[in-house]
N, C-alpha and C positions, 0 to 999 in steps of 0.2 A: 257573289259566290253562288253557283247553281244549287238548286234544292237537292240535287242528287248527292252532293257532298255529305249530306247528313246520313246517308246509308252506309254505315261502317262495314266494310268487308263484304258488300253485296254487289259486286261489279256486274254479275250476270243479270240480276234483277233490275239494276239501274238501267242497263241497256234495253231490256224489254219494255220498261215503263217509259223511257225516253222515246222509243220508237212508237209506242202507242200514243203518247202525248203529241208527237208530231203528226200522226195520222188524224187524231182528234181535232187538232188545230186546222188541218186541211179540210176536214169534213165541215166544221162550222163556217170556215171561210167560203167554201163552195155553196153552202146553203144561203149564206148572206148575199152572195153574188148571183144566186140562182144559176150557178154553173153545174155541169154534170158532176155527180158524186164520184169519188174515187171507187174503183172496182174492188180492189183488195185493200183491206184495212186491218191493222193490228188492234184497233180500238173496239171495245165491246162495252155493254151497259152494266155488267156486274163482274166484280173481281173478288177473289178470296185470297187473302194474304195469310199464309201459315208459316210457322217456324217456332223453335223453342223459345222459352222466356228469355228476354234480353236480346233477341235477334234483331229487333227493330221493326216489328210488324206495323205498329201504328205510325212510326216515323216514315216508313215507306208509303203508307196510305196517305199521310198528310202531304208528303212531297209530291205524290202524283196528283192530289187534289190541287195543289198550288200550280203545278205545271198545266193542268187543264184550264185554270183561270188566268194564266199568264197573258199579259197584254204588252209585253216588251216589243218595241218597234224592230228589234233585231230579228224577229220571226220572219218578217217580210224579206230579209236578206239571207235566209237560210239558217238562221239560228234555231237551236232546239228550245222549245218552250220549257220554262222552269228556270228563268234567269236568277230568281231569288231576290231581285231588287225592286221590281215594278210593284205597283199598288196591288195587283191581283195576287202575286206571289206572297207579298208581305202579309196582307190581311188574311190570306188562307192559312199561313203558317202560325199566326198568332191567334187564330180563331175568331176573327171579327168580320170575315167576309159574309156578305148577306146571302150568298148562294152556296155556302159550304157549312153543312151541319155536322159537327163532330159530337158523337154520342159515346160517352163512357159512363160506367156505373160504379158507385161505391157500395152497392148492395150485392146480395147474393145472386140475384137474377134480374132479368129484364122481362117484364110482364106484357100482357096483351094490350093494356091501355097505352103504355108508352110506345109500343110498336105501331099501333093504329095511328097515333099522332105522327109518327115518322112517315108512314105510308101516305097520309094526307099531305104532308109536306112534299113528298117526292112527286106528287101529281102536279105540282105547280111549275110553271115555266120560270126560267131564270129571271131574277129581278133586274139584274144589271150585268151579271157575268156571262161567261160563255156556256157554262153547264150548271145544272143543279146537282151538287155532289153531297151524298150522304155517307159519312165515315162512321161505321159501327165498330168501335174498337173492341168490344167484348161480345162478339157474335156467339161465342161459346156459352154465354150466360142466358141466352134466350130460352124461355120455357118452351115446351112443346107447342102450346097454344100460340105463343108469340111467333114461333117459327112458321107455323101454318099461315098466320096473318102476313108475314113477310114474303112467303112464297109467291103469293098472287102478284105482289108488286114487282118481284124479281122476274116473274114469268112475262108480265106485260108492262114494262116500264114506260114512262113518258118519253117522248122522242129525245129530249136532251137532259135526261136524268141518269146519273151514274151511281151505283151502289159499290162501296168499298168496305168489305167485311174482313175482320181480323179474328183469327182463332189460332190456338196452339197447333191443331192438326185438323185434317179434313174430317176425322171421325167425330170431332166436336160440333159439327154442323149437320143439320138434317140432310140425308142423301138427296132429297128432292131439290134442296137449295144449292148444294155444292155442284150438282150436275148442270146447273144453269149459270155457273160462274167460271171465269177463267182463273185457273189456279196459279199462284206464284208462291214458291217455297223458299223461305229464307233460311240461311244457315247460321250457326253460332259464329259470331265474328272472331277472328284470331285475337289472341291476347295482346299481341303487339299492336294491332290496329286500335284496340280499345285504349291501351295506354297512350298511344299517339294522340287520339282525339281528346283525352283528358288533359294532356299537356297543352295542346293547341287551343282548345275551346275554353277550358276552365282555368288555365294557368296553374295547374297542379305541378308540384315538383316531380321530376322524372322518377325518382326512386319510390315515392308515394304512389304515383300513378301506376307504375309497374306492379307494385305489390297488390294494389286494389284490383287491377285487371286480372292478375294471376289468381288471387283468392276467389274471385267470383267467376272464374273460368269463362270470361268473355261476355258476361251479362252487363250491358252498358249502364243501365239505370242503377243497378246495385253497386257497380264499381264506382260510379260518380258519388253515390251516397256514402259509400265506405271511405272514399278519399276525402270527403268534405265534412263529414259528421262524426265528431269524436264519440258521441254516445253510441252510434252504430258500431264503431270499432270495439267499444267496451262490451256491448251485448254479444258481438260475435266471439270475442275472446272468452266470455263466460260460457258460451255454448261449446266451444272447443275443449273446455276443461271437463265437460260432462262425462266423456268415456272413462276418465280416471276416477270418477266418483260413484261408480255403480258396482263396487266390490261386495256390497251386502244389500239386503232388502231395504233397510232403513235409508241407505244412500240412494237407492233407486227411487223410492217414494219421495224423498226430499228433492232430488233433482227434477223429477216430473212436476212437482208443485211449483218449483222455481221457474220452470219454463212457462207454465201456465200463467203465473203471476206476472212475468215479464211481458207476455203477450197482452194480458189484460191492462197492464199499465200503459202500453203503447196505445191501445184503444181508448183508454181514459184520457190520455193527453190530447189525442186528436179530437175527442168529443169536447173537451174544454175549449179548444181553439175554434171549433166550428159550430157546435150545437147552440151555444149561447147567442152567437151572432145571428144564426138562422132564426132562432126563436124571437129575438127582439125585432128583426126585420119583418117577420110575419105579423107580429102583434101591431107594429106600426102600420103595415099595409091594411090590416083589418080595422084600423081606427081606434085601437086601445089607447086610452089616456096614459100619460106617463105615470107609472106606478099604480094605475087604477085598474078597474075590472074590465074584462073583455066584453065586447058587445054581445048582445043576445044572438044565438044561432051560430056562433063561431067555434063551439066546443068540438065539433066533428073535424074541422080543419086542423085544429091544434092537436087532436088525437092522431090524425093521419101523419102529421109531422113527427110526433113522438115515436110512432111506430117505425117510420122511416129511419129516424136516428138510431133506434134500437137495432134495426137490421144492419145499419152501417157499422155500429160498434161490433156486432158479431162478425161481419166480414173483415174488419180491421184486425180483430183478434186472431182470426183464422189465418189471414195473410201473414201476420207477424210470426205466428207459430210455424207456418209452412216454411217461411224463410229460415227459421232456426233449424228445421229438419233438413233443408237443402244443404246448409252449412255442415250439419252433422254427417250427411251422406258423403260430402266431399272429404271430410276428415277420414272416414273409413275407406274411401277410395284411395287416399294416399297411403293408408296402412297396407292395403292390398298391393299397391304398386311396390312398396318396399319389400313385402314378402315375396314378390315375384322377381325381385332384383332390378327394379327400374327406379331411377331417381330423376328422370328427365322431365316429368310432368307433375312434380309435387306442387300442389296449390297452396298448402298451408306450411310454408317454410318456417314461419315464426313458431310453430308448434312441433318442430322436428324432434325434440327430445321425447315428447309424449308419443309421437308417431312411432319412433324406433322402439320405445318400451313396449307398446302394444303389438308391434310387428314381431318382436322376439317372443312375446308371451302367448301368442296364439297362432293358429294355422290359417292359411288362406280360406279354407272351407268355413271356419267359424266367422271370419270377416265377411264373407258373402252372406252368411245367415244373418248377421247384424244389419247389413245393408238391406236385406229383404225385410227385416223387422221394421226398419224406418219407412220403407215403401208401404208396408201394410198399415202403419200408423197414418200415413198421409191419405191412404185410401179410406180408412175408417173415418177420418175427419170429413172427407168428402161425402160420406154416407150419413153425416150428422150424428155420429157417435159422440157421446159426452167427451169433450177434450181431455179432461183429467184421466178418465178411464183409459182412453186410447194411448195417452203418453205414458201412463204407468205400465201398461202392458208392454209398450216398446222398451222402456228402461229395464224391465225384468228380462226381456228377451236379449237385450244387450249384455246383461250380466251373465246370462246362461251361455251365450256365444254359440 
């Protein structure tokens, strides 16, 4: 199965990447044979993948990385690189290829130190593959200093190094960096295409897949989680009940506290799964005896790990809270659709009674103000406003309408 099949609803982007992979293969082959280089090539050293959440930015970057490392013999017969079966494709997709570095962060930002390590890696020649590929899945999380460090590497790359940067939009990347990248913009996949891949790849029942794809409005990752995780469905159902619970001030404050508590519980569960294992592995690496004291001089390393875990918990809590706010926005979007006389694109069909109740009891103008209040809450959280204060302000605005 070609690697391009993973790009759901992105036919245009798939064609562009396949053409670039073919030219990249011809370029490497010409260099190896000391033949004249192709004059016109669709391949370049830096790419920027943008698109809304769930569009498959990192999936597209990984597929392109696999195609660049493809060693299928069919290439010599005119086949497009990216077969999906050869060793180069397989190891690139699963993240074990020696010349494909996939960088993602579970923290709030990517700092200068991590970026300098990447830049040093990018200066190396491929160890065994055809290209040295750096996939930076969270380029929007680069600090300003980290972005400036990356700029030099993107400006003057090593001959066979390729940077693949992923971000929600071009505004999330420094202008100096994006001006040196070839831009690929992905769209939100059609709901039908997302449901189809859930059925084919994950074996999900058609009605469950269709409901999950419709509820998440084409977000592939969220649709898969919603279709396979009962607890995710329970949390979402609780969020969709919030608009009916903000009739008084007490209800607003209670609903806000419950949203925060749910997000905190998600972060705590992740910490319990990951933090203990990380801590024990680091202690073993530092030579601590089983159940004994840590060796002298290791306190700083342990403190650094604790700080990292704390930042990860903060990021997890914010991500969980943001996901709830996205679901809430979709709910009010459906209310607005009903108020304007449209039933064609209702995402939350399971909450139709609540939708109709709110649609009858308010005006389109008040619904738009509520959607704006949710957007203002998300923006406040991005500015590091205390989560409880931001959510309480939002629930009060939802009550006011």
